[in-house]
C-alpha positions as CSV (number, residue, x, y, z in Angstrom):
1,M,7.6,-14.8,13.8
2,L,7.2,-14.6,10.1
3,Q,3.8,-13.8,8.5
4,G,3.4,-15.9,5.4
5,Q,1.1,-17.8,3.2
6,Q,-2.2,-18.8,4.8
7,S,-2.3,-22.3,6.0
8,V,-3.5,-24.8,3.3
9,V,-5.8,-26.3,5.9
10,M,-7.8,-23.7,7.9
11,K,-10.1,-26.2,9.5
12,K,-9.9,-27.6,13.0
13,L,-7.4,-30.4,13.5
14,K,-8.9,-33.7,14.5
15,L,-7.2,-35.6,17.3
16,D,-5.7,-38.9,16.0
17,K,-6.2,-41.3,18.8
18,N,-3.7,-43.6,17.0
19,F,-1.0,-40.9,16.9
20,V,2.5,-42.4,17.2
21,P,5.2,-40.0,18.4
22,C,8.1,-39.5,16.1
23,P,10.9,-41.8,17.4
24,V,14.1,-40.2,18.6
25,A,17.5,-41.9,17.8
26,D,20.8,-41.1,19.4
27,G,22.2,-38.0,17.6
28,D,18.9,-36.7,16.3
29,E,18.5,-32.9,16.4
30,L,15.5,-31.8,18.3
31,F,13.7,-28.5,18.5
32,P,12.1,-28.0,21.9
33,N,9.5,-25.3,22.3
34,G,8.0,-25.7,25.8
35,I,6.4,-29.2,26.0
36,F,6.4,-29.4,22.2
37,V,9.5,-31.1,20.9
38,F,10.0,-31.7,17.2
39,N,12.4,-34.2,15.7
40,I,14.3,-32.0,13.2
41,T,16.5,-34.8,11.9
42,K,13.4,-36.9,10.8
43,M,11.7,-33.8,9.5
44,I,14.6,-32.9,7.2
45,E,14.9,-36.5,6.0
46,Y,11.2,-36.6,5.2
47,V,11.2,-33.2,3.4
48,R,14.3,-34.1,1.3
49,S,12.8,-37.5,0.4
50,N,9.5,-35.8,-0.6
51,A,11.0,-32.7,-2.1
52,E,8.3,-32.4,-4.8
53,N,5.8,-31.5,-2.0
54,W,8.0,-28.6,-0.7
55,P,9.3,-26.2,-3.3
56,V,12.2,-24.2,-2.0
57,E,11.3,-20.5,-1.6
58,D,13.5,-17.5,-0.9
59,V,12.8,-15.7,2.4
60,T,14.0,-12.2,3.2
61,V,16.4,-12.4,6.1
62,D,15.2,-9.1,7.5
63,D,11.7,-10.5,7.9
64,L,13.0,-13.2,10.2
65,P,13.5,-12.5,13.9
66,E,17.0,-12.4,15.4
67,K,17.7,-15.3,17.7
68,T,20.8,-13.9,19.4
69,A,20.1,-15.6,22.8
70,S,20.2,-19.1,21.5
71,I,22.9,-18.8,18.9
72,N,26.3,-20.5,19.2
73,W,28.3,-17.8,17.5
74,S,31.3,-20.0,17.0
75,H,29.1,-22.3,14.9
76,V,27.6,-19.5,12.7
77,D,30.7,-19.2,10.4
78,T,30.7,-23.0,9.7
79,T,27.2,-23.1,8.3
80,D,26.2,-23.3,4.7
81,V,23.6,-20.6,3.9
82,S,22.7,-22.4,0.6
83,L,21.0,-25.1,2.6
84,P,17.2,-24.4,3.1
85,I,16.0,-23.4,6.5
86,I,12.7,-24.9,7.8
87,L,9.8,-22.6,8.6
88,A,7.0,-24.3,10.5
89,E,3.5,-22.8,10.8
90,I,2.8,-22.3,14.5
91,A,-0.5,-20.5,14.1
92,P,-2.7,-19.9,11.0
93,G,-0.4,-18.0,8.6
94,R,2.4,-17.5,11.1
95,Y,5.8,-19.2,10.8
96,N,8.9,-19.7,13.0
97,V,12.3,-20.8,12.0
98,I,12.7,-24.3,13.6
99,D,15.8,-25.3,11.7
100,G,18.5,-22.9,10.3
101,N,18.8,-20.1,12.8
102,H,22.6,-20.3,12.5
103,R,22.3,-20.0,8.7
104,V,20.0,-17.0,9.1
105,E,22.4,-15.3,11.4
106,K,25.3,-16.0,9.0
107,A,23.4,-14.5,6.1
108,R,22.6,-11.5,8.2
109,K,26.2,-11.1,9.2
110,I,27.6,-11.3,5.7
111,G,24.8,-9.3,4.0
112,I,22.9,-12.0,2.1
113,P,19.4,-10.6,1.8
114,K,17.5,-13.9,1.2
115,V,17.9,-17.5,2.3
116,P,16.2,-20.6,0.8
117,A,13.5,-22.2,2.9
118,F,11.0,-25.0,3.1
119,R,7.6,-23.9,4.5
120,L,5.7,-26.6,6.4
121,T,2.1,-26.2,7.4
122,I,0.7,-27.4,10.8
123,P,-0.6,-30.7,9.4
124,Q,2.7,-31.3,7.7
125,H,4.9,-30.9,10.7
126,V,2.7,-32.2,13.6
127,R,3.8,-35.8,12.8
128,F,7.3,-34.9,14.0
129,L,6.3,-34.3,17.6
130,T,8.1,-36.7,19.9
131,D,5.5,-37.1,22.7
132,K,1.8,-38.2,22.6
133,K,0.8,-35.8,25.5
134,A,2.5,-33.0,23.7
135,Y,0.7,-34.0,20.5
136,V,-2.7,-33.8,22.3
137,C,-1.8,-30.4,23.7
138,Y,-0.6,-29.2,20.3
139,V,-3.9,-30.1,18.7
140,E,-5.7,-28.2,21.4
141,Y,-3.3,-25.2,21.0
142,V,-3.7,-25.1,17.2
143,N,-7.5,-25.4,17.4
144,G,-7.6,-22.6,19.9
145,K,-5.5,-20.4,17.5
146,L,-7.9,-21.3,14.7
147,K,-10.9,-20.3,16.9
148,D,-9.2,-17.0,17.8
149,A,-8.6,-16.3,14.1
150,E,-12.2,-17.0,13.3
151,K,-13.4,-14.6,16.0
152,L,-11.1,-11.9,14.8
153,K,-12.3,-12.4,11.2
154,R,-15.9,-12.1,12.4
155,Y,-15.1,-9.0,14.5
156,E,-13.4,-7.3,11.6
157,A,-16.2,-8.2,9.2
158,N,-18.8,-6.7,11.6
159,R,-16.7,-3.6,12.1
160,V,-16.5,-3.0,8.3
161,M,-20.3,-3.4,8.0
162,G,-21.3,-1.4,11.0
């Protein structure tokens, strides 16, 4: 997990009762993380068509976790490390690679110290969840993480003062 910029929105997410899951077409690439499944194909299309909202940043490869268990090593050499990876905020200020793990491993293998990346905050990537129940659970999960972060911040402030 990569520590990064603080979330643009540090307030509680509001549950959208009209949330429509991101549709999945044949051939779409999905990123499953437990019950949370994100449509990577639609996410990439959206980011590329709205590139002015997501400046590409360079991320240090050594700051990214190794994903050796889920890597198809025969695919690594065929990847293009110049294409941006996608970092998604999974808790306030904490990011995971949800697209581009093979590119990261290729960069690591051939000694490239940095890779380009798009960084999406929670409100920016939640729309790509593919299931309404998962969306409801995700909002609860995120709000729990925000509550935990607020408690920690209060604890640390009290510790400094007392």
